[in-house]
C-alpha positions, 0 to 999 in steps of 0.5 A, a space after each residue: 683379543 681373547 684368542 691372542 691371549 690364548 695363543 700367547 699362553 699356549 706358547 708359554 706353556 709349550 716353552 715351559 713344558 719342552 724347555 723347562 730348565 731354560 725357561 725357568 732360568 730366564 724367568 728367575 734370572 730376569 726377576 733377580 736382575 729386575 729386583 736388584 735394578 729396582 733396589 739400585 734405583 730406589 737407593 740412588 733416588 730416595 736414600 742416597 739423594 746425591 746430585 748427580 746420582 751414582 751410576 748403576 752398579 752393573 757388576 752387581 746386576 751381572 752377579 744377580 743374573 749369574 745367581 738367579 739364572 745359573 744357580 737358584 733357578 736350577 736348584 728350584 727346578 729340580 727341588 720342586 720336581 722332586 717335591 711334587 713327585 714325592 708329595 702328591 696332592 693338595 690335602 692339608 697334610 701334604 701342603 704342610 709337609 711341603 711347606 716345612 721342607 721348603 722353608 726349613 730344608 731348602 731355604 737355608 741352603 738357598 740363602 747359604 748359596 746366595 751369600 757365599 756365591 755373591 761373596 766369591 764373585 765380589 772377591 771378599 777375603 772371608 766368604 762366610 762373613 756376610 752369611 754369618 752376619 745376615 743369615 738369621 735376619 734374612 731367614 726370619 724375613 723369609 719365613 714371614 714372606 715365603 710361608 704364605 706365598 708357598 701355601 698359594 703355590 702348593 694349593 693353586 699353581 700347576 707344577 709346570 708353572 711352579 718356578 715361574 710363580 716362585 720367580 714372580 714372588 721372588 721379584 718381591 723377595 729379592 727386593 727384600 734380600 737386596 735391601 738386607 744385603 746392603 745392610 752394614 751390620 757393623 754400622 748398625 751395631 755401632 749406632 745401637 751401642 751409641 744410642 742413649 738408653 732412655 730411662 
């Protein structure tokens, strides 16, 4: 059993070493699609509670596949390659620099690319509207999630597996992102305005 596991791990390492862009695209894209799928199932089963439930939104799954495998995975691959080359080591100062750069330089760009590319694929008239409404709450939550996750990444994960690790964490994060994307900001604001203030 241990030998079989070692063979599988060696094959995975080989693929990630020799075909890193393809391997990272498939891994990250799969995590994005699985996260959106899980959100759709949860929403239909536990939140909407319709009988019969609405069919799955296959268009949304395709959009997440495009963003995950075609956009984000490639940005992240070259970003971590540059980051690991520029800041070598696992000392506290190096880790701190990587965390700050990753969270405050790369994350805003990824969130911007996510909301704009999704709006374009959804055919929205104002492709910046959702970005304006949801960027700040999304970024705040990303800080709470990604700063601890990336500390583990930069301290313990070998560079060849960085995007794979981030892709795995992204399954959790993209569930959060999918949830935020489903927010109807206008409806939320309307409910807040209509709620009576307790004296």
